[in-house]
Chimera marker file (.cmm) of the C-alpha trace (Angstrom):
<marker_set name="trace">
<marker id="1" x="42.533" y="46.629" z="-8.570" r="1" g="1" b="0" radius="0.5"/>
<marker id="2" x="43.636" y="43.697" z="-6.411" r="1" g="1" b="0" radius="0.5"/>
<marker id="3" x="43.421" y="40.304" z="-8.061" r="1" g="1" b="0" radius="0.5"/>
<marker id="4" x="42.042" y="37.668" z="-5.669" r="1" g="1" b="0" radius="0.5"/>
<marker id="5" x="41.786" y="34.718" z="-8.056" r="1" g="1" b="0" radius="0.5"/>
<marker id="6" x="43.832" y="33.148" z="-10.793" r="1" g="1" b="0" radius="0.5"/>
<marker id="7" x="41.269" y="33.456" z="-13.581" r="1" g="1" b="0" radius="0.5"/>
<marker id="8" x="43.009" y="30.708" z="-15.523" r="1" g="1" b="0" radius="0.5"/>
<marker id="9" x="41.889" y="28.357" z="-12.730" r="1" g="1" b="0" radius="0.5"/>
<marker id="10" x="38.531" y="29.715" z="-11.554" r="1" g="1" b="0" radius="0.5"/>
<marker id="11" x="37.400" y="31.353" z="-14.792" r="1" g="1" b="0" radius="0.5"/>
<marker id="12" x="34.787" y="34.078" z="-14.441" r="1" g="1" b="0" radius="0.5"/>
<marker id="13" x="32.980" y="35.502" z="-11.417" r="1" g="1" b="0" radius="0.5"/>
<marker id="14" x="30.600" y="32.523" z="-11.274" r="1" g="1" b="0" radius="0.5"/>
<marker id="15" x="33.588" y="30.202" z="-11.112" r="1" g="1" b="0" radius="0.5"/>
<marker id="16" x="35.054" y="32.309" z="-8.313" r="1" g="1" b="0" radius="0.5"/>
<marker id="17" x="31.741" y="32.203" z="-6.437" r="1" g="1" b="0" radius="0.5"/>
<marker id="18" x="31.632" y="28.420" z="-6.809" r="1" g="1" b="0" radius="0.5"/>
<marker id="19" x="35.209" y="28.217" z="-5.519" r="1" g="1" b="0" radius="0.5"/>
<marker id="20" x="34.386" y="30.354" z="-2.459" r="1" g="1" b="0" radius="0.5"/>
<marker id="21" x="31.260" y="28.305" z="-1.762" r="1" g="1" b="0" radius="0.5"/>
<marker id="22" x="33.256" y="25.082" z="-1.867" r="1" g="1" b="0" radius="0.5"/>
<marker id="23" x="35.918" y="26.587" z="0.378" r="1" g="1" b="0" radius="0.5"/>
<marker id="24" x="33.356" y="27.635" z="2.990" r="1" g="1" b="0" radius="0.5"/>
<marker id="25" x="31.689" y="24.226" z="2.950" r="1" g="1" b="0" radius="0.5"/>
<marker id="26" x="35.038" y="22.434" z="3.242" r="1" g="1" b="0" radius="0.5"/>
<marker id="27" x="35.696" y="24.173" z="6.546" r="1" g="1" b="0" radius="0.5"/>
<marker id="28" x="34.356" y="21.513" z="8.900" r="1" g="1" b="0" radius="0.5"/>
<marker id="29" x="36.260" y="22.338" z="12.082" r="1" g="1" b="0" radius="0.5"/>
<marker id="30" x="34.854" y="25.866" z="12.387" r="1" g="1" b="0" radius="0.5"/>
<marker id="31" x="31.317" y="27.128" z="12.122" r="1" g="1" b="0" radius="0.5"/>
<marker id="32" x="31.001" y="29.894" z="9.568" r="1" g="1" b="0" radius="0.5"/>
<marker id="33" x="27.659" y="31.578" z="9.952" r="1" g="1" b="0" radius="0.5"/>
<marker id="34" x="26.599" y="34.603" z="7.941" r="1" g="1" b="0" radius="0.5"/>
<marker id="35" x="23.678" y="36.751" z="8.946" r="1" g="1" b="0" radius="0.5"/>
<marker id="36" x="21.929" y="39.833" z="7.690" r="1" g="1" b="0" radius="0.5"/>
<marker id="37" x="21.695" y="43.035" z="9.731" r="1" g="1" b="0" radius="0.5"/>
<marker id="38" x="18.588" y="41.711" z="11.485" r="1" g="1" b="0" radius="0.5"/>
<marker id="39" x="20.378" y="38.565" z="12.638" r="1" g="1" b="0" radius="0.5"/>
<marker id="40" x="18.665" y="36.228" z="10.154" r="1" g="1" b="0" radius="0.5"/>
<marker id="41" x="21.019" y="33.405" z="9.197" r="1" g="1" b="0" radius="0.5"/>
<marker id="42" x="21.868" y="33.540" z="5.495" r="1" g="1" b="0" radius="0.5"/>
<marker id="43" x="24.932" y="31.265" z="5.388" r="1" g="1" b="0" radius="0.5"/>
<marker id="44" x="25.552" y="28.003" z="7.269" r="1" g="1" b="0" radius="0.5"/>
<marker id="45" x="28.568" y="25.846" z="6.542" r="1" g="1" b="0" radius="0.5"/>
<marker id="46" x="29.306" y="22.180" z="7.305" r="1" g="1" b="0" radius="0.5"/>
<marker id="47" x="31.238" y="23.170" z="10.430" r="1" g="1" b="0" radius="0.5"/>
<marker id="48" x="28.140" y="24.911" z="11.804" r="1" g="1" b="0" radius="0.5"/>
<marker id="49" x="26.105" y="21.802" z="10.998" r="1" g="1" b="0" radius="0.5"/>
<marker id="50" x="28.549" y="19.591" z="12.885" r="1" g="1" b="0" radius="0.5"/>
<marker id="51" x="28.848" y="21.917" z="15.871" r="1" g="1" b="0" radius="0.5"/>
<marker id="52" x="25.199" y="22.949" z="16.269" r="1" g="1" b="0" radius="0.5"/>
<marker id="53" x="23.511" y="19.897" z="14.736" r="1" g="1" b="0" radius="0.5"/>
<marker id="54" x="21.182" y="21.815" z="12.410" r="1" g="1" b="0" radius="0.5"/>
<marker id="55" x="21.149" y="21.234" z="8.661" r="1" g="1" b="0" radius="0.5"/>
<marker id="56" x="21.311" y="24.324" z="6.413" r="1" g="1" b="0" radius="0.5"/>
<marker id="57" x="17.713" y="23.914" z="5.253" r="1" g="1" b="0" radius="0.5"/>
<marker id="58" x="16.613" y="24.107" z="8.905" r="1" g="1" b="0" radius="0.5"/>
<marker id="59" x="18.289" y="27.440" z="9.626" r="1" g="1" b="0" radius="0.5"/>
<marker id="60" x="19.077" y="29.458" z="6.485" r="1" g="1" b="0" radius="0.5"/>
<marker id="61" x="16.410" y="32.115" z="6.144" r="1" g="1" b="0" radius="0.5"/>
<marker id="62" x="14.435" y="30.601" z="9.036" r="1" g="1" b="0" radius="0.5"/>
<marker id="63" x="16.389" y="31.239" z="12.234" r="1" g="1" b="0" radius="0.5"/>
<marker id="64" x="18.264" y="34.138" z="13.742" r="1" g="1" b="0" radius="0.5"/>
<marker id="65" x="21.670" y="33.894" z="15.321" r="1" g="1" b="0" radius="0.5"/>
<marker id="66" x="20.095" y="34.694" z="18.710" r="1" g="1" b="0" radius="0.5"/>
<marker id="67" x="18.515" y="31.216" z="18.646" r="1" g="1" b="0" radius="0.5"/>
<marker id="68" x="22.024" y="29.739" z="18.914" r="1" g="1" b="0" radius="0.5"/>
<marker id="69" x="22.626" y="31.426" z="22.267" r="1" g="1" b="0" radius="0.5"/>
<marker id="70" x="21.521" y="30.628" z="25.794" r="1" g="1" b="0" radius="0.5"/>
<marker id="71" x="18.698" y="32.632" z="27.330" r="1" g="1" b="0" radius="0.5"/>
<marker id="72" x="21.258" y="34.291" z="29.587" r="1" g="1" b="0" radius="0.5"/>
<marker id="73" x="23.355" y="35.412" z="26.615" r="1" g="1" b="0" radius="0.5"/>
<marker id="74" x="20.286" y="36.803" z="24.852" r="1" g="1" b="0" radius="0.5"/>
<marker id="75" x="19.228" y="38.621" z="28.024" r="1" g="1" b="0" radius="0.5"/>
<marker id="76" x="22.758" y="40.091" z="28.298" r="1" g="1" b="0" radius="0.5"/>
<marker id="77" x="22.463" y="41.242" z="24.645" r="1" g="1" b="0" radius="0.5"/>
<marker id="78" x="25.439" y="39.115" z="23.545" r="1" g="1" b="0" radius="0.5"/>
<marker id="79" x="24.084" y="38.574" z="19.992" r="1" g="1" b="0" radius="0.5"/>
<marker id="80" x="23.790" y="42.348" z="19.525" r="1" g="1" b="0" radius="0.5"/>
<marker id="81" x="27.269" y="42.915" z="20.975" r="1" g="1" b="0" radius="0.5"/>
<marker id="82" x="28.647" y="40.341" z="18.544" r="1" g="1" b="0" radius="0.5"/>
<marker id="83" x="26.895" y="42.083" z="15.632" r="1" g="1" b="0" radius="0.5"/>
<marker id="84" x="28.201" y="45.477" z="16.754" r="1" g="1" b="0" radius="0.5"/>
<marker id="85" x="31.756" y="44.120" z="16.960" r="1" g="1" b="0" radius="0.5"/>
<marker id="86" x="31.483" y="42.490" z="13.526" r="1" g="1" b="0" radius="0.5"/>
<marker id="87" x="30.225" y="45.730" z="11.984" r="1" g="1" b="0" radius="0.5"/>
<marker id="88" x="32.963" y="47.753" z="13.651" r="1" g="1" b="0" radius="0.5"/>
<marker id="89" x="35.911" y="45.373" z="13.105" r="1" g="1" b="0" radius="0.5"/>
<marker id="90" x="34.737" y="43.370" z="10.102" r="1" g="1" b="0" radius="0.5"/>
<marker id="91" x="34.370" y="40.098" z="12.040" r="1" g="1" b="0" radius="0.5"/>
<marker id="92" x="33.631" y="38.551" z="15.391" r="1" g="1" b="0" radius="0.5"/>
<marker id="93" x="35.557" y="35.593" z="16.790" r="1" g="1" b="0" radius="0.5"/>
<link id1="1" id2="2" r="1" g="1" b="0" radius="0.2"/>
<link id1="2" id2="3" r="1" g="1" b="0" radius="0.2"/>
<link id1="3" id2="4" r="1" g="1" b="0" radius="0.2"/>
<link id1="4" id2="5" r="1" g="1" b="0" radius="0.2"/>
<link id1="5" id2="6" r="1" g="1" b="0" radius="0.2"/>
<link id1="6" id2="7" r="1" g="1" b="0" radius="0.2"/>
<link id1="7" id2="8" r="1" g="1" b="0" radius="0.2"/>
<link id1="8" id2="9" r="1" g="1" b="0" radius="0.2"/>
<link id1="9" id2="10" r="1" g="1" b="0" radius="0.2"/>
<link id1="10" id2="11" r="1" g="1" b="0" radius="0.2"/>
<link id1="11" id2="12" r="1" g="1" b="0" radius="0.2"/>
<link id1="12" id2="13" r="1" g="1" b="0" radius="0.2"/>
<link id1="13" id2="14" r="1" g="1" b="0" radius="0.2"/>
<link id1="14" id2="15" r="1" g="1" b="0" radius="0.2"/>
<link id1="15" id2="16" r="1" g="1" b="0" radius="0.2"/>
<link id1="16" id2="17" r="1" g="1" b="0" radius="0.2"/>
<link id1="17" id2="18" r="1" g="1" b="0" radius="0.2"/>
<link id1="18" id2="19" r="1" g="1" b="0" radius="0.2"/>
<link id1="19" id2="20" r="1" g="1" b="0" radius="0.2"/>
<link id1="20" id2="21" r="1" g="1" b="0" radius="0.2"/>
<link id1="21" id2="22" r="1" g="1" b="0" radius="0.2"/>
<link id1="22" id2="23" r="1" g="1" b="0" radius="0.2"/>
<link id1="23" id2="24" r="1" g="1" b="0" radius="0.2"/>
<link id1="24" id2="25" r="1" g="1" b="0" radius="0.2"/>
<link id1="25" id2="26" r="1" g="1" b="0" radius="0.2"/>
<link id1="26" id2="27" r="1" g="1" b="0" radius="0.2"/>
<link id1="27" id2="28" r="1" g="1" b="0" radius="0.2"/>
<link id1="28" id2="29" r="1" g="1" b="0" radius="0.2"/>
<link id1="29" id2="30" r="1" g="1" b="0" radius="0.2"/>
<link id1="30" id2="31" r="1" g="1" b="0" radius="0.2"/>
<link id1="31" id2="32" r="1" g="1" b="0" radius="0.2"/>
<link id1="32" id2="33" r="1" g="1" b="0" radius="0.2"/>
<link id1="33" id2="34" r="1" g="1" b="0" radius="0.2"/>
<link id1="34" id2="35" r="1" g="1" b="0" radius="0.2"/>
<link id1="35" id2="36" r="1" g="1" b="0" radius="0.2"/>
<link id1="36" id2="37" r="1" g="1" b="0" radius="0.2"/>
<link id1="37" id2="38" r="1" g="1" b="0" radius="0.2"/>
<link id1="38" id2="39" r="1" g="1" b="0" radius="0.2"/>
<link id1="39" id2="40" r="1" g="1" b="0" radius="0.2"/>
<link id1="40" id2="41" r="1" g="1" b="0" radius="0.2"/>
<link id1="41" id2="42" r="1" g="1" b="0" radius="0.2"/>
<link id1="42" id2="43" r="1" g="1" b="0" radius="0.2"/>
<link id1="43" id2="44" r="1" g="1" b="0" radius="0.2"/>
<link id1="44" id2="45" r="1" g="1" b="0" radius="0.2"/>
<link id1="45" id2="46" r="1" g="1" b="0" radius="0.2"/>
<link id1="46" id2="47" r="1" g="1" b="0" radius="0.2"/>
<link id1="47" id2="48" r="1" g="1" b="0" radius="0.2"/>
<link id1="48" id2="49" r="1" g="1" b="0" radius="0.2"/>
<link id1="49" id2="50" r="1" g="1" b="0" radius="0.2"/>
<link id1="50" id2="51" r="1" g="1" b="0" radius="0.2"/>
<link id1="51" id2="52" r="1" g="1" b="0" radius="0.2"/>
<link id1="52" id2="53" r="1" g="1" b="0" radius="0.2"/>
<link id1="53" id2="54" r="1" g="1" b="0" radius="0.2"/>
<link id1="54" id2="55" r="1" g="1" b="0" radius="0.2"/>
<link id1="55" id2="56" r="1" g="1" b="0" radius="0.2"/>
<link id1="56" id2="57" r="1" g="1" b="0" radius="0.2"/>
<link id1="57" id2="58" r="1" g="1" b="0" radius="0.2"/>
<link id1="58" id2="59" r="1" g="1" b="0" radius="0.2"/>
<link id1="59" id2="60" r="1" g="1" b="0" radius="0.2"/>
<link id1="60" id2="61" r="1" g="1" b="0" radius="0.2"/>
<link id1="61" id2="62" r="1" g="1" b="0" radius="0.2"/>
<link id1="62" id2="63" r="1" g="1" b="0" radius="0.2"/>
<link id1="63" id2="64" r="1" g="1" b="0" radius="0.2"/>
<link id1="64" id2="65" r="1" g="1" b="0" radius="0.2"/>
<link id1="65" id2="66" r="1" g="1" b="0" radius="0.2"/>
<link id1="66" id2="67" r="1" g="1" b="0" radius="0.2"/>
<link id1="67" id2="68" r="1" g="1" b="0" radius="0.2"/>
<link id1="68" id2="69" r="1" g="1" b="0" radius="0.2"/>
<link id1="69" id2="70" r="1" g="1" b="0" radius="0.2"/>
<link id1="70" id2="71" r="1" g="1" b="0" radius="0.2"/>
<link id1="71" id2="72" r="1" g="1" b="0" radius="0.2"/>
<link id1="72" id2="73" r="1" g="1" b="0" radius="0.2"/>
<link id1="73" id2="74" r="1" g="1" b="0" radius="0.2"/>
<link id1="74" id2="75" r="1" g="1" b="0" radius="0.2"/>
<link id1="75" id2="76" r="1" g="1" b="0" radius="0.2"/>
<link id1="76" id2="77" r="1" g="1" b="0" radius="0.2"/>
<link id1="77" id2="78" r="1" g="1" b="0" radius="0.2"/>
<link id1="78" id2="79" r="1" g="1" b="0" radius="0.2"/>
<link id1="79" id2="80" r="1" g="1" b="0" radius="0.2"/>
<link id1="80" id2="81" r="1" g="1" b="0" radius="0.2"/>
<link id1="81" id2="82" r="1" g="1" b="0" radius="0.2"/>
<link id1="82" id2="83" r="1" g="1" b="0" radius="0.2"/>
<link id1="83" id2="84" r="1" g="1" b="0" radius="0.2"/>
<link id1="84" id2="85" r="1" g="1" b="0" radius="0.2"/>
<link id1="85" id2="86" r="1" g="1" b="0" radius="0.2"/>
<link id1="86" id2="87" r="1" g="1" b="0" radius="0.2"/>
<link id1="87" id2="88" r="1" g="1" b="0" radius="0.2"/>
<link id1="88" id2="89" r="1" g="1" b="0" radius="0.2"/>
<link id1="89" id2="90" r="1" g="1" b="0" radius="0.2"/>
<link id1="90" id2="91" r="1" g="1" b="0" radius="0.2"/>
<link id1="91" id2="92" r="1" g="1" b="0" radius="0.2"/>
<link id1="92" id2="93" r="1" g="1" b="0" radius="0.2"/>
</marker_set>
């Protein structure tokens, strides 16, 4: 099994989760947005807040990623294409 963390530094799995959470939030130059398979936003980092202007409590569990796109992009099915790419390749950039 691959070891992703130095357990002497992060401790147990809860420590690792806390470390990952802090790492995601520290990324302020890039928006990191996680969504479920229906497009509902389930993760919103500080970079997303700075770029889009919404606080996490305004979007997490309340908005879909389609709401971040223009009407033209939604009409062209861009959010779905992005989801399809992420599912196929593991990410979308």
